Steps between C-alpha positions, in 0.01 A plus 500: 500500500721806486719648229797512740501119491576526125782755459631353173153487346432857612818608324424295189126548454475848648824622345470353152122484458401831664222715356727644228682180408386520139683831463825323596457165327340405169347183644493259794797287383717813479418596860579147618825502303600831657441359849691181419803684366507737800463226762755253635441127483434500876247782456324309224481193723360704791241658270405159369460366856278795588287431194449141615415617852250753367335249268484242778352739756237669281207292383259718308572691182339821628706494820816438302424785258423735788819416689724531193348837408434660837778359715779423254432801275462325166282654231541204261174345381544155347356487151362201312848351458504432876130492585539559872729661755591155635600377154710812444678463834571132427642606164726752676617231739596270212681775309691612809597139564639464148686829532650402836610164361671674209673759721 
């Protein structure tokens, strides 16, 4: 698996959840909201499709965490409200789907 296969996710996760994301956003929902408002409906749908592809192609939690951090550039660590990287990514997929439907 390569980051170039996930250009929208690289932009979203690496661009909005980089190592200094907390200096830009007060919390995770604010970062997601910023991405949603800056992205077209088509871009949201492409990002959502890439999330599904990533979740479908990555089985283990440790592999998923490693890929999201090392290859996609995300520094976000899911807290107890999400429990796991997979749960967080599924949550993102749902929220992007709702945002795209409302756009």
